[in-house]
N, C-alpha and C positions, 0 to 999 in steps of 0.2 A: 551434552549440550541440549538445551531446550530451545526450540524455535517456535515462537508464538506468532499467530497470524492476526493481522488487523487490517481491514480494508477501510475502516472508518472508526471514529470514536462516537459517532452519532447512533444511538440505539435504534431509532426508527429505520435509518438507512441499512444498518446491519440486519435488522429483522426482515426487511424486504428482500435483500439480496442473498442473505444466508439464513433462510428459515430453519429453526431448530438449533442453530449454533449458539454457544454461550454469548451473552451480551458483552460489549466492550469493558464494562466495569469489572466483570468477573475475570476477563482476560488480563486486565491491568493488575488486579489483585494476585492472580496466579504468577504473572511475570515478576512482580515485586517479591512474592514469596520465594520463587526459585532463585532470584538474585540474592535475596537476604540469606538464603540457605547455602550460598556459596557456589551455586551451579553456574556454568557458562550459559549465557543467554543471548539469543539472536531474535530478530523480528523480521517477518515478511509482510510487507504491505502490497500483496499481490493477490487479488486485484485491488488496486486502489479504487475506492468507491466515492471519493470526494474530489473537490477541486484543489488547486495549488495551496491556498491558504490553510485549508483543513488538513492536508497531508503534512504541511510544515508543522502544524500544531500537533499532529500525531507523532511526528519525529521528536518534537520537543518534549512531549509527554512520556515517551518511552526511553529516550536515549540515556538517561541517567542510570537505568537499570539494565542496559544492554552492554554486555562485555565483549561482544563480537561485532556483528554487522546488522544493518537495517537494509533489507532488500526492498526495492520499490519497483512495481511493474503495472502495466495496464491490464484491463480486463480483456480476455480473449475467449473465443468460442461462446459468445453470448447467446447464440441461437440454441446452444445445448443446455442452457440453464434450466434447472428443474422448475423454476417459477415462470417460464416463458408464457404460460397460458393465463397468468394472473392479470386481473384488471389493473390497468395502469402501467403494465410492463412496457409498452411502446413508448410512453412518455418518459419513463425512468431510463430506458435505454438511450433515448435521444439526449437526455441530460448527461448520462455517463459519457457518451461519445463526445459531447461538447467539452466536458471537463478533461477529456483525454485527447483533445486535438493536438496536433504537433506544436502549435503555438503555446498551449498550456503546459505541455510536457517540457518544452524548452525553457519556459519560465521557471518551472519546478527545478529542473536540473541546475539552472543558473543560481537559484536561491539556495540550493543545498550543496553547491559545488565545493565548499570548504569544509563540509562535515566529513571527517575521516571515517565515520561508521557507515555512511550511506553507500550502497552499491545499487547498480541499475540492472534490472532483469532484461532479458533479450528484447522485449517489446519496447523498452525505452532506448536501448542501444540501437535498435532499428531506426527509431526517429532521429537519433543523433547522427547516424550514418547518412540517412536521407538528407539531413540538413548540412552535411559536409563538416560536421563538428567532430573533434576528437572525442573518443569514448573514454571518459574519465571514470574511475572507480568501476571498471567493467568486468572484474573477475566473475567467473561463473561459479555458483554454489556447487 
């Protein structure tokens, strides 16, 4: 099985948070190639680098080529990021944190609750537990 990582489909966002990593268009092409060649394919959107609408768009963009699961999780250990010294980091971090507030995470979970491929990483499961909600699709990879 191949597991591809996508935090965002936005190239600028990925370039900032994942310097040196392949851009999303290359990852999509590789995902489609692996799927087309008959391999089992999974996706991890951890850390998610976008808001609810964009993550739903990411799921929609990849789910047709995913044979297994799509894992979604929040960013963690942000202070350990290699680019923490880069200009604009504090503003970008503030934006990520607002996009990953409990309210936003709960909205994302609600909007994807019926997608059988979606699974929630521990960081999202923690939000669900804190909100007193049942943890759906919570198997651990």
